[in-house]
C-alpha positions, 0 to 999 in steps of 0.5 A: 276832492283834494288837489294835493295827494301825497304818494308813498313808494313801496317795493311791493308792500303798498296794500299791506302798508295802507291796511296797516295805517288805516287800522291805526288812525280814525277817519281812514279807509282803503278807497281803491286798489288798482292792479297792473294791467300788464307786466311792469318793473313794478310787478306782474299783471294782476298784482297791486300797482296803486292803493288809494286810501284816506288817512285821518281824512287826508287822501294818500296814494301808495305805489308798488314800484318794484324796487326799494326807495328809502324814505328820508327825514326831508318829508314826514307824516305828522299826526296830532293827538287830542290827549295822551291816551290817543298819543300813546296808542298811535305811537305804540301802533306805528312804532311796532317794528319801527324805531324811536327817534327824538322830539316826538318822531319815529320811523315805522316798519316801512321806514316812513318818518312820523311826527306824533304830537299833541294838538296845540303844540304849534300854538305853544311853540309859536306863543308870542311869549318867547320865554314860554315858547322856549320852555316848551321847545326845550321840553320837546327837545328832551323827549322821545315820545311826547308827554303832554302834561310835561309839555304843559308844565314846561310851557306854564313854567310849573315844571319842578325840574 
């Protein structure tokens, strides 16, 4: 069992959000829904208090706190994709009702910041050849949704641009 569980605070959308996320990412499921046993500021007795779910293999919990709390950029959820098809699918699904940002970031319909990136981007950006790493970083900085082929070309120095 994981010792660290991210908790997401929603006004009243915890179950809706959890169902949305597990429908998008593989190795995801709703594990448990806990109702409030009595009336609370988070909701009336019998309403959803907490949703425990697994998101891409990571244990997560969502709380219905009864009042809106804004999610900031200080914490985000990062998801690594194996190929451009997966990246496009996940990006488009999470973006529905949300907003694009730059460098592979988006905000979903609930305001959560996501980084949707290709597997291996950390190796590119941390490459000992700082020229190659800098080219990859420059490419990332110029993108909204990341383009894996363009990143590889920039990293390898074969980008015609």
